[in-house]
Backbone bond lengths (Angstrom), bond angles and torsions (degrees), N, CA, C in turn:
res aa  C-N    CA-C-N  psi(-1)  N-CA   C-N-CA  omega(-1)  CA-C   N-CA-C  phi
1 Y - - - 1.455 - - 1.534 112.41 -
2 N 1.291 118.40 -14.96 1.479 121.60 178.50 1.522 114.11 52.68
3 G 1.328 117.29 31.29 1.470 120.36 176.73 1.510 113.56 74.60
4 K 1.307 117.96 12.41 1.472 120.62 -177.08 1.532 112.25 -99.44
5 V 1.326 115.87 -3.74 1.456 120.18 -178.02 1.508 108.89 -121.88
6 L 1.334 114.71 132.72 1.455 120.91 175.37 1.519 107.67 -116.61
7 S 1.301 116.90 122.19 1.444 121.40 177.45 1.498 109.52 -93.64
8 I 1.340 116.81 129.76 1.451 121.43 176.99 1.511 107.92 -122.45
9 R 1.308 117.51 115.79 1.456 122.54 178.60 1.543 109.25 -75.23
10 Q 1.327 115.76 160.52 1.469 119.63 179.16 1.547 110.77 -58.27
11 D 1.334 116.10 -41.13 1.466 118.67 178.68 1.512 111.55 -62.92
12 D 1.342 117.11 -37.70 1.454 121.19 177.81 1.521 109.94 -63.81
13 L 1.334 116.19 -42.04 1.450 119.71 -178.12 1.515 110.01 -66.61
14 R 1.313 118.36 -39.48 1.473 120.39 177.54 1.539 110.71 -62.80
15 T 1.316 116.21 -41.57 1.483 120.66 178.51 1.516 109.91 -62.93
16 L 1.317 116.78 -46.93 1.477 119.85 178.55 1.521 111.50 -62.56
17 A 1.325 116.95 -37.67 1.469 120.43 177.38 1.522 111.16 -61.05
18 V 1.321 117.14 -40.37 1.454 118.98 177.19 1.522 111.08 -64.04
19 I 1.347 116.35 -42.39 1.470 120.42 179.43 1.516 110.83 -61.21
20 Y 1.351 116.22 -43.67 1.455 121.36 -179.21 1.539 113.79 -83.64
21 D 1.351 116.31 0.44 1.472 122.26 -179.81 1.513 111.24 55.19
22 Q 1.322 115.93 46.83 1.461 122.74 178.34 1.527 109.71 -136.87
23 S 1.315 116.12 161.25 1.448 118.88 173.11 1.533 109.14 -74.51
24 P 1.306 117.62 155.87 1.467 120.11 178.68 1.537 112.94 -54.58
25 S 1.325 116.92 -37.78 1.473 119.62 -179.57 1.529 111.32 -68.15
26 V 1.320 117.03 -41.15 1.475 119.07 177.43 1.521 111.43 -66.62
27 L 1.299 116.06 -41.02 1.486 119.45 178.14 1.537 109.68 -64.60
28 T 1.328 117.14 -39.20 1.447 120.09 177.70 1.515 110.76 -59.54
29 E 1.314 117.78 -43.48 1.472 120.40 177.88 1.525 110.33 -62.62
30 Q 1.313 118.18 -39.61 1.442 121.96 179.18 1.540 110.32 -63.36
31 L 1.329 115.38 -46.70 1.471 119.60 179.40 1.531 112.42 -63.27
32 I 1.333 116.45 -34.98 1.471 121.17 175.11 1.499 110.02 -65.76
33 S 1.323 118.00 -44.36 1.467 120.88 179.10 1.520 112.95 -65.29
34 W 1.336 118.01 -28.30 1.445 121.63 176.01 1.525 113.32 -79.86
35 G 1.352 114.70 -10.25 1.458 118.84 -178.09 1.515 113.18 85.87
36 V 1.316 118.24 10.59 1.452 121.54 -177.81 1.531 111.62 -82.82
37 L 1.319 116.20 -35.45 1.471 122.04 178.82 1.511 110.06 -116.02
38 D 1.308 115.40 148.00 1.430 122.81 172.75 1.537 108.46 -74.21
39 A 1.305 118.35 148.90 1.446 123.37 -179.20 1.525 112.45 -59.17
40 D 1.332 117.54 -23.71 1.468 120.53 176.59 1.507 112.74 -63.00
41 A 1.321 118.57 -18.08 1.462 122.15 178.81 1.515 111.78 -61.77
42 R 1.315 117.18 -24.13 1.474 120.65 179.18 1.526 111.49 -55.79
43 R 1.320 115.70 -43.24 1.471 119.86 -178.37 1.541 111.66 -61.96
44 A 1.288 118.22 -42.06 1.453 121.90 -179.00 1.531 110.33 -65.19
45 V 1.314 117.19 -41.11 1.484 120.54 179.40 1.486 110.28 -70.68
46 A 1.320 118.28 -41.18 1.461 121.94 -179.90 1.521 109.77 -63.18
47 H 1.335 116.35 -40.18 1.459 121.20 178.11 1.523 111.86 -63.68
48 E 1.341 115.53 -40.99 1.471 121.05 -178.25 1.516 110.20 -69.44
49 E 1.341 118.30 -40.20 1.450 121.88 -177.02 1.529 112.38 -80.30
50 G 1.335 115.53 -23.99 1.478 120.70 -176.32 1.455 111.60 -78.56
């Protein structure tokens, strides 16, 4: 990956969401808008929350 890929586990996302005082889905959208996550991450979060 040459340091170009960041893996975020579901548990990590939930922890970050608590820190940012947001739901995991809202935080996912924020991370996508910052260019940190690929838009495909929406499906994983929706599946986890659904």
